[in-house]
SEBA-217009 format. One record per residue (C-alpha): residue number from 1; residue in three letters; z, y, x. Coordinates in steps of 0.25 Angstrom, whole numbers. Last residue first. Layout:
N
<atom seq="NUM" type="ala" z="Z" y="Y" x="X"/>
...
***
This chain:
310
<atom seq="310" type="lys" z="-22" y="-157" x="146"/>
<atom seq="309" type="glu" z="-18" y="-166" x="133"/>
<atom seq="308" type="glu" z="-5" y="-161" x="133"/>
<atom seq="307" type="gly" z="-11" y="-148" x="132"/>
<atom seq="306" type="ala" z="-20" y="-152" x="120"/>
<atom seq="305" type="arg" z="-8" y="-158" x="112"/>
<atom seq="304" type="glu" z="0" y="-144" x="114"/>
<atom seq="303" type="phe" z="-12" y="-135" x="109"/>
<atom seq="302" type="arg" z="-14" y="-145" x="97"/>
<atom seq="301" type="lys" z="1" y="-145" x="94"/>
<atom seq="300" type="arg" z="-1" y="-130" x="95"/>
<atom seq="299" type="arg" z="-12" y="-130" x="85"/>
<atom seq="298" type="his" z="-5" y="-138" x="75"/>
<atom seq="297" type="arg" z="6" y="-130" x="76"/>
<atom seq="296" type="asp" z="0" y="-117" x="74"/>
<atom seq="295" type="tyr" z="-9" y="-122" x="62"/>
<atom seq="294" type="met" z="4" y="-128" x="56"/>
<atom seq="293" type="phe" z="11" y="-115" x="57"/>
<atom seq="292" type="met" z="-1" y="-107" x="53"/>
<atom seq="291" type="gln" z="-3" y="-115" x="40"/>
<atom seq="290" type="val" z="13" y="-117" x="36"/>
<atom seq="289" type="ala" z="11" y="-100" x="37"/>
<atom seq="288" type="asn" z="1" y="-99" x="29"/>
<atom seq="287" type="trp" z="7" y="-108" x="19"/>
<atom seq="286" type="thr" z="19" y="-98" x="19"/>
<atom seq="285" type="asn" z="9" y="-88" x="18"/>
<atom seq="284" type="his" z="3" y="-92" x="6"/>
<atom seq="283" type="cys" z="16" y="-96" x="-2"/>
<atom seq="282" type="val" z="24" y="-83" x="0"/>
<atom seq="281" type="ile" z="12" y="-74" x="-4"/>
<atom seq="280" type="tyr" z="11" y="-83" x="-16"/>
<atom seq="279" type="phe" z="24" y="-81" x="-21"/>
<atom seq="278" type="ile" z="21" y="-66" x="-20"/>
<atom seq="277" type="pro" z="6" y="-68" x="-27"/>
<atom seq="276" type="gly" z="16" y="-73" x="-39"/>
<atom seq="275" type="ile" z="26" y="-63" x="-39"/>
<atom seq="274" type="ala" z="16" y="-53" x="-44"/>
<atom seq="273" type="val" z="16" y="-61" x="-57"/>
<atom seq="272" type="leu" z="30" y="-56" x="-59"/>
<atom seq="271" type="pro" z="26" y="-41" x="-54"/>
<atom seq="270" type="asn" z="17" y="-39" x="-66"/>
<atom seq="269" type="ala" z="3" y="-42" x="-70"/>
<atom seq="268" type="phe" z="-9" y="-33" x="-68"/>
<atom seq="267" type="gln" z="-4" y="-23" x="-56"/>
<atom seq="266" type="leu" z="6" y="-31" x="-52"/>
<atom seq="265" type="ala" z="-3" y="-45" x="-53"/>
<atom seq="264" type="leu" z="-13" y="-36" x="-44"/>
<atom seq="263" type="phe" z="-4" y="-32" x="-34"/>
<atom seq="262" type="met" z="2" y="-46" x="-31"/>
<atom seq="261" type="thr" z="-13" y="-50" x="-32"/>
<atom seq="260" type="phe" z="-16" y="-42" x="-20"/>
<atom seq="259" type="ser" z="-4" y="-45" x="-13"/>
<atom seq="258" type="thr" z="-6" y="-60" x="-15"/>
<atom seq="257" type="asn" z="-18" y="-60" x="-5"/>
<atom seq="256" type="lys" z="-20" y="-74" x="-4"/>
<atom seq="255" type="gln" z="-20" y="-85" x="6"/>
<atom seq="254" type="gly" z="-23" y="-98" x="-1"/>
<atom seq="253" type="leu" z="-38" y="-96" x="-5"/>
<atom seq="252" type="ile" z="-42" y="-90" x="9"/>
<atom seq="251" type="gln" z="-32" y="-99" x="17"/>
<atom seq="250" type="ser" z="-37" y="-112" x="10"/>
<atom seq="249" type="ser" z="-53" y="-108" x="13"/>
<atom seq="248" type="glu" z="-49" y="-106" x="27"/>
<atom seq="247" type="arg" z="-43" y="-119" x="29"/>
<atom seq="246" type="ala" z="-53" y="-127" x="23"/>
<atom seq="245" type="phe" z="-65" y="-120" x="28"/>
<atom seq="244" type="lys" z="-69" y="-132" x="38"/>
<atom seq="243" type="lys" z="-65" y="-142" x="28"/>
<atom seq="242" type="arg" z="-74" y="-136" x="16"/>
<atom seq="241" type="ala" z="-67" y="-128" x="7"/>
<atom seq="240" type="leu" z="-61" y="-131" x="-7"/>
<atom seq="239" type="lys" z="-50" y="-139" x="-2"/>
<atom seq="238" type="gly" z="-44" y="-128" x="8"/>
<atom seq="237" type="gly" z="-44" y="-117" x="-2"/>
<atom seq="236" type="leu" z="-38" y="-128" x="-13"/>
<atom seq="235" type="phe" z="-26" y="-130" x="-5"/>
<atom seq="234" type="phe" z="-23" y="-116" x="0"/>
<atom seq="233" type="ser" z="-25" y="-110" x="-13"/>
<atom seq="232" type="leu" z="-17" y="-122" x="-21"/>
<atom seq="231" type="phe" z="-5" y="-121" x="-13"/>
<atom seq="230" type="cys" z="-4" y="-106" x="-15"/>
<atom seq="229" type="leu" z="-7" y="-108" x="-30"/>
<atom seq="228" type="ile" z="5" y="-118" x="-31"/>
<atom seq="227" type="val" z="14" y="-110" x="-22"/>
<atom seq="226" type="ala" z="11" y="-98" x="-31"/>
<atom seq="225" type="ser" z="13" y="-106" x="-44"/>
<atom seq="224" type="ile" z="27" y="-110" x="-41"/>
<atom seq="223" type="gly" z="30" y="-96" x="-37"/>
<atom seq="222" type="ile" z="26" y="-91" x="-51"/>
<atom seq="221" type="tyr" z="33" y="-101" x="-57"/>
<atom seq="220" type="ile" z="46" y="-97" x="-51"/>
<atom seq="219" type="leu" z="44" y="-83" x="-55"/>
<atom seq="218" type="glu" z="43" y="-87" x="-69"/>
<atom seq="217" type="thr" z="56" y="-96" x="-68"/>
<atom seq="216" type="leu" z="62" y="-84" x="-64"/>
<atom seq="215" type="pro" z="62" y="-78" x="-77"/>
<atom seq="214" type="glu" z="59" y="-63" x="-79"/>
<atom seq="213" type="asp" z="72" y="-58" x="-86"/>
<atom seq="212" type="pro" z="75" y="-46" x="-75"/>
<atom seq="211" type="asn" z="62" y="-41" x="-79"/>
<atom seq="210" type="asn" z="64" y="-27" x="-71"/>
<atom seq="209" type="ile" z="71" y="-32" x="-59"/>
<atom seq="208" type="phe" z="61" y="-44" x="-60"/>
<atom seq="207" type="his" z="49" y="-35" x="-58"/>
<atom seq="206" type="met" z="57" y="-26" x="-49"/>
<atom seq="205" type="arg" z="57" y="-39" x="-38"/>
<atom seq="204" type="ser" z="42" y="-41" x="-42"/>
<atom seq="203" type="thr" z="40" y="-26" x="-38"/>
<atom seq="202" type="ala" z="48" y="-28" x="-26"/>
<atom seq="201" type="ser" z="40" y="-40" x="-20"/>
<atom seq="200" type="met" z="27" y="-34" x="-23"/>
<atom seq="199" type="leu" z="32" y="-21" x="-16"/>
<atom seq="198" type="phe" z="37" y="-29" x="-2"/>
<atom seq="197" type="leu" z="25" y="-38" x="-4"/>
<atom seq="196" type="thr" z="16" y="-26" x="-3"/>
<atom seq="195" type="val" z="25" y="-20" x="9"/>
<atom seq="194" type="ser" z="22" y="-33" x="18"/>
<atom seq="193" type="trp" z="7" y="-33" x="16"/>
<atom seq="192" type="leu" z="7" y="-18" x="19"/>
<atom seq="191" type="ser" z="17" y="-23" x="32"/>
<atom seq="190" type="phe" z="7" y="-34" x="34"/>
<atom seq="189" type="thr" z="-5" y="-24" x="35"/>
<atom seq="188" type="phe" z="1" y="-14" x="44"/>
<atom seq="187" type="thr" z="5" y="-27" x="54"/>
<atom seq="186" type="lys" z="-9" y="-30" x="54"/>
<atom seq="185" type="cys" z="-14" y="-17" x="55"/>
<atom seq="184" type="lys" z="-21" y="-18" x="70"/>
<atom seq="183" type="ala" z="-30" y="-29" x="65"/>
<atom seq="182" type="pro" z="-33" y="-21" x="52"/>
<atom seq="181" type="ile" z="-40" y="-10" x="60"/>
<atom seq="180" type="lys" z="-51" y="-18" x="69"/>
<atom seq="179" type="lys" z="-59" y="-18" x="56"/>
<atom seq="178" type="ala" z="-57" y="-2" x="58"/>
<atom seq="177" type="glu" z="-68" y="-3" x="70"/>
<atom seq="176" type="pro" z="-80" y="-2" x="61"/>
<atom seq="175" type="phe" z="-76" y="11" x="57"/>
<atom seq="174" type="ile" z="-86" y="17" x="46"/>
<atom seq="173" type="lys" z="-90" y="3" x="39"/>
<atom seq="172" type="arg" z="-77" y="-3" x="42"/>
<atom seq="171" type="val" z="-70" y="8" x="34"/>
<atom seq="170" type="ala" z="-79" y="8" x="23"/>
<atom seq="169" type="ala" z="-78" y="-8" x="22"/>
<atom seq="168" type="ala" z="-62" y="-5" x="22"/>
<atom seq="167" type="leu" z="-64" y="4" x="11"/>
<atom seq="166" type="leu" z="-74" y="-5" x="3"/>
<atom seq="165" type="tyr" z="-62" y="-17" x="5"/>
<atom seq="164" type="pro" z="-50" y="-8" x="3"/>
<atom seq="163" type="leu" z="-57" y="-4" x="-11"/>
<atom seq="162" type="phe" z="-61" y="-17" x="-16"/>
<atom seq="161" type="val" z="-49" y="-24" x="-15"/>
<atom seq="160" type="leu" z="-37" y="-18" x="-19"/>
<atom seq="159" type="gln" z="-43" y="-5" x="-25"/>
<atom seq="158" type="phe" z="-55" y="-12" x="-32"/>
<atom seq="157" type="leu" z="-46" y="-23" x="-37"/>
<atom seq="156" type="thr" z="-36" y="-12" x="-44"/>
<atom seq="155" type="phe" z="-47" y="-4" x="-49"/>
<atom seq="154" type="phe" z="-54" y="-16" x="-55"/>
<atom seq="153" type="ile" z="-41" y="-21" x="-62"/>
<atom seq="152" type="asp" z="-38" y="-7" x="-67"/>
<atom seq="151" type="arg" z="-52" y="-7" x="-73"/>
<atom seq="150" type="leu" z="-51" y="-21" x="-79"/>
<atom seq="149" type="phe" z="-38" y="-16" x="-87"/>
<atom seq="148" type="met" z="-43" y="-3" x="-91"/>
<atom seq="147" type="leu" z="-55" y="-10" x="-97"/>
<atom seq="146" type="ser" z="-47" y="-20" x="-104"/>
<atom seq="145" type="leu" z="-42" y="-35" x="-104"/>
<atom seq="144" type="thr" z="-27" y="-36" x="-102"/>
<atom seq="143" type="gly" z="-20" y="-51" x="-101"/>
<atom seq="142" type="ser" z="-17" y="-49" x="-86"/>
<atom seq="141" type="val" z="-23" y="-63" x="-83"/>
<atom seq="140" type="met" z="-36" y="-60" x="-90"/>
<atom seq="139" type="pro" z="-38" y="-46" x="-85"/>
<atom seq="138" type="leu" z="-36" y="-50" x="-72"/>
<atom seq="137" type="phe" z="-46" y="-60" x="-73"/>
<atom seq="136" type="leu" z="-59" y="-53" x="-71"/>
<atom seq="135" type="phe" z="-55" y="-43" x="-61"/>
<atom seq="134" type="leu" z="-46" y="-54" x="-53"/>
<atom seq="133" type="ala" z="-59" y="-62" x="-51"/>
<atom seq="132" type="ala" z="-67" y="-51" x="-48"/>
<atom seq="131" type="ser" z="-56" y="-48" x="-36"/>
<atom seq="130" type="ile" z="-55" y="-62" x="-33"/>
<atom seq="129" type="val" z="-69" y="-64" x="-30"/>
<atom seq="128" type="ala" z="-71" y="-51" x="-21"/>
<atom seq="127" type="tyr" z="-56" y="-55" x="-15"/>
<atom seq="126" type="ser" z="-59" y="-69" x="-13"/>
<atom seq="125" type="leu" z="-73" y="-66" x="-5"/>
<atom seq="124" type="met" z="-67" y="-57" x="4"/>
<atom seq="123" type="phe" z="-55" y="-66" x="8"/>
<atom seq="122" type="gly" z="-65" y="-78" x="8"/>
<atom seq="121" type="thr" z="-74" y="-72" x="19"/>
<atom seq="120" type="leu" z="-62" y="-67" x="26"/>
<atom seq="119" type="ala" z="-57" y="-82" x="26"/>
<atom seq="118" type="phe" z="-70" y="-89" x="32"/>
<atom seq="117" type="gly" z="-71" y="-77" x="41"/>
<atom seq="116" type="thr" z="-57" y="-81" x="47"/>
<atom seq="115" type="arg" z="-61" y="-96" x="49"/>
<atom seq="114" type="gly" z="-50" y="-103" x="53"/>
<atom seq="113" type="asn" z="-40" y="-104" x="65"/>
<atom seq="112" type="leu" z="-27" y="-105" x="56"/>
<atom seq="111" type="phe" z="-23" y="-91" x="62"/>
<atom seq="110" type="ser" z="-39" y="-86" x="57"/>
<atom seq="109" type="val" z="-36" y="-92" x="44"/>
<atom seq="108" type="val" z="-24" y="-84" x="43"/>
<atom seq="107" type="val" z="-29" y="-70" x="46"/>
<atom seq="106" type="pro" z="-42" y="-74" x="36"/>
<atom seq="105" type="ala" z="-30" y="-75" x="25"/>
<atom seq="104" type="ala" z="-24" y="-62" x="29"/>
<atom seq="103" type="ala" z="-33" y="-55" x="18"/>
<atom seq="102" type="ala" z="-26" y="-65" x="8"/>
<atom seq="101" type="thr" z="-36" y="-71" x="-2"/>
<atom seq="100" type="pro" z="-37" y="-67" x="-16"/>
<atom seq="99" type="thr" z="-26" y="-70" x="-26"/>
<atom seq="98" type="ile" z="-32" y="-78" x="-39"/>
<atom seq="97" type="gly" z="-21" y="-89" x="-37"/>
<atom seq="96" type="ile" z="-8" y="-79" x="-37"/>
<atom seq="95" type="tyr" z="-13" y="-69" x="-47"/>
<atom seq="94" type="phe" z="-17" y="-79" x="-58"/>
<atom seq="93" type="ala" z="-5" y="-88" x="-54"/>
<atom seq="92" type="ala" z="4" y="-75" x="-57"/>
<atom seq="91" type="lys" z="-3" y="-73" x="-70"/>
<atom seq="90" type="ala" z="0" y="-87" x="-75"/>
<atom seq="89" type="leu" z="16" y="-85" x="-70"/>
<atom seq="88" type="asp" z="15" y="-72" x="-77"/>
<atom seq="87" type="pro" z="11" y="-79" x="-90"/>
<atom seq="86" type="his" z="22" y="-89" x="-91"/>
<atom seq="85" type="ser" z="24" y="-93" x="-105"/>
<atom seq="84" type="pro" z="9" y="-98" x="-105"/>
<atom seq="83" type="ala" z="11" y="-109" x="-95"/>
<atom seq="82" type="phe" z="0" y="-120" x="-98"/>
<atom seq="81" type="tyr" z="-10" y="-110" x="-102"/>
<atom seq="80" type="lys" z="-7" y="-98" x="-93"/>
<atom seq="79" type="leu" z="-3" y="-107" x="-83"/>
<atom seq="78" type="leu" z="-16" y="-114" x="-82"/>
<atom seq="77" type="phe" z="-25" y="-101" x="-85"/>
<atom seq="76" type="phe" z="-19" y="-92" x="-73"/>
<atom seq="75" type="pro" z="-19" y="-105" x="-64"/>
<atom seq="74" type="val" z="-33" y="-106" x="-66"/>
<atom seq="73" type="ile" z="-37" y="-91" x="-64"/>
<atom seq="72" type="gly" z="-29" y="-88" x="-51"/>
<atom seq="71" type="leu" z="-33" y="-100" x="-43"/>
<atom seq="70" type="leu" z="-47" y="-99" x="-50"/>
<atom seq="69" type="met" z="-49" y="-87" x="-41"/>
<atom seq="68" type="asn" z="-45" y="-91" x="-28"/>
<atom seq="67" type="val" z="-53" y="-105" x="-32"/>
<atom seq="66" type="gly" z="-65" y="-97" x="-34"/>
<atom seq="65" type="ala" z="-62" y="-89" x="-21"/>
<atom seq="64" type="val" z="-60" y="-101" x="-13"/>
<atom seq="63" type="met" z="-74" y="-107" x="-18"/>
<atom seq="62" type="phe" z="-82" y="-94" x="-15"/>
<atom seq="61" type="his" z="-76" y="-95" x="0"/>
<atom seq="60" type="glu" z="-78" y="-109" x="1"/>
<atom seq="59" type="arg" z="-93" y="-108" x="-1"/>
<atom seq="58" type="arg" z="-94" y="-100" x="11"/>
<atom seq="57" type="leu" z="-96" y="-85" x="13"/>
<atom seq="56" type="lys" z="-97" y="-78" x="27"/>
<atom seq="55" type="met" z="-88" y="-68" x="33"/>
<atom seq="54" type="glu" z="-87" y="-65" x="47"/>
<atom seq="53" type="arg" z="-97" y="-55" x="46"/>
<atom seq="52" type="leu" z="-90" y="-47" x="35"/>
<atom seq="51" type="asp" z="-79" y="-44" x="45"/>
<atom seq="50" type="leu" z="-66" y="-40" x="37"/>
<atom seq="49" type="lys" z="-56" y="-30" x="45"/>
<atom seq="48" type="leu" z="-56" y="-19" x="36"/>
<atom seq="47" type="phe" z="-56" y="-28" x="23"/>
<atom seq="46" type="thr" z="-41" y="-33" x="28"/>
<atom seq="45" type="leu" z="-37" y="-18" x="31"/>
<atom seq="44" type="phe" z="-42" y="-14" x="17"/>
<atom seq="43" type="leu" z="-35" y="-24" x="11"/>
<atom seq="42" type="met" z="-21" y="-22" x="16"/>
<atom seq="41" type="leu" z="-24" y="-6" x="13"/>
<atom seq="40" type="ile" z="-28" y="-11" x="-2"/>
<atom seq="39" type="leu" z="-15" y="-20" x="-3"/>
<atom seq="38" type="ala" z="-6" y="-10" x="2"/>
<atom seq="37" type="tyr" z="-12" y="1" x="-7"/>
<atom seq="36" type="lys" z="-9" y="-8" x="-19"/>
<atom seq="35" type="ile" z="5" y="-11" x="-16"/>
<atom seq="34" type="cys" z="8" y="3" x="-12"/>
<atom seq="33" type="his" z="5" y="9" x="-26"/>
<atom seq="32" type="phe" z="14" y="21" x="-24"/>
<atom seq="31" type="pro" z="12" y="29" x="-37"/>
<atom seq="30" type="ala" z="11" y="19" x="-42"/>
<atom seq="29" type="lys" z="17" y="5" x="-39"/>
<atom seq="28" type="gly" z="19" y="-2" x="-28"/>
<atom seq="27" type="leu" z="29" y="8" x="-23"/>
<atom seq="26" type="ile" z="39" y="6" x="-35"/>
<atom seq="25" type="his" z="40" y="-10" x="-31"/>
<atom seq="24" type="ala" z="51" y="-3" x="-20"/>
<atom seq="23" type="gln" z="61" y="-3" x="-30"/>
<atom seq="22" type="pro" z="62" y="-19" x="-29"/>
<atom seq="21" type="phe" z="68" y="-17" x="-15"/>
<atom seq="20" type="leu" z="75" y="-30" x="-12"/>
<atom seq="19" type="gln" z="64" y="-39" x="-19"/>
<atom seq="18" type="gly" z="55" y="-31" x="-11"/>
<atom seq="17" type="leu" z="62" y="-33" x="3"/>
<atom seq="16" type="phe" z="61" y="-49" x="0"/>
<atom seq="15" type="leu" z="46" y="-49" x="-3"/>
<atom seq="14" type="pro" z="44" y="-40" x="9"/>
<atom seq="13" type="ile" z="52" y="-50" x="17"/>
<atom seq="12" type="phe" z="46" y="-63" x="11"/>
<atom seq="11" type="ile" z="33" y="-61" x="17"/>
<atom seq="10" type="met" z="37" y="-60" x="30"/>
<atom seq="9" type="cys" z="41" y="-74" x="31"/>
<atom seq="8" type="pro" z="26" y="-77" x="28"/>
<atom seq="7" type="arg" z="23" y="-69" x="39"/>
<atom seq="6" type="leu" z="33" y="-75" x="50"/>
<atom seq="5" type="leu" z="29" y="-90" x="47"/>
<atom seq="4" type="thr" z="17" y="-90" x="57"/>
<atom seq="3" type="lys" z="24" y="-81" x="66"/>
<atom seq="2" type="tyr" z="35" y="-90" x="68"/>
<atom seq="1" type="met" z="28" y="-103" x="69"/>
***
């Protein structure tokens, strides 16, 4: 039980430290770019361990990828129409909903005794579809459309997604044994993720220091939208799929790489909007902890019953 709850609890430590040391936000900006480089390295390690032989596209993958895109676009338009006085809320909902699948989703699926290959395929398709969607919709969400802005989006997505994938593919081709490296770097990867959370939290804190008149209600609304989108993501993911793939589909739609869209929100919006994905981190990891706790308890009871029958 305690191991299951440890990871969600560890989220709050870097977030809390970021609030205490807002000056650290400078590390996420030029010339340091620590957030960007940490994301690139994390995705490189993820792509390095992918085994394409385990991947097989199914109809659920396309349905989940499509809904993933709609979860960003539909709330954005709804909030923009019904709450025009809260533009940052609409943007935050967009960045939360459209976030692609987290690299850790296949791991959680394996913990729940699900089909890891199915989750890996969903992870890869998610990045392909969402990257294309972001290139199309970021100018609309940001309210900026120019060749320079499109160039910035393309360059950012290339750095964050395609560059680590191409590098990982090249390394795997030259050194096939390199696919074993990520398994040995779990602590390092978790540390990178924690540093990213710390810097994101510091950036958001600095935003409120520089903008003391920022309304608290906006923060509350963004938090509520994160909870609603988290519920919808896990629920719709399970309902879209055939019963045998329900758990995996729920996980690849609900567990999102929020560090990715937090960075994009900082790049193309503002730190207040980036708080949306931060709220979602707490939501989806809390649900993951509940799932794993319930699964472990069910398995333990099953073993106990089997022992009694003997």
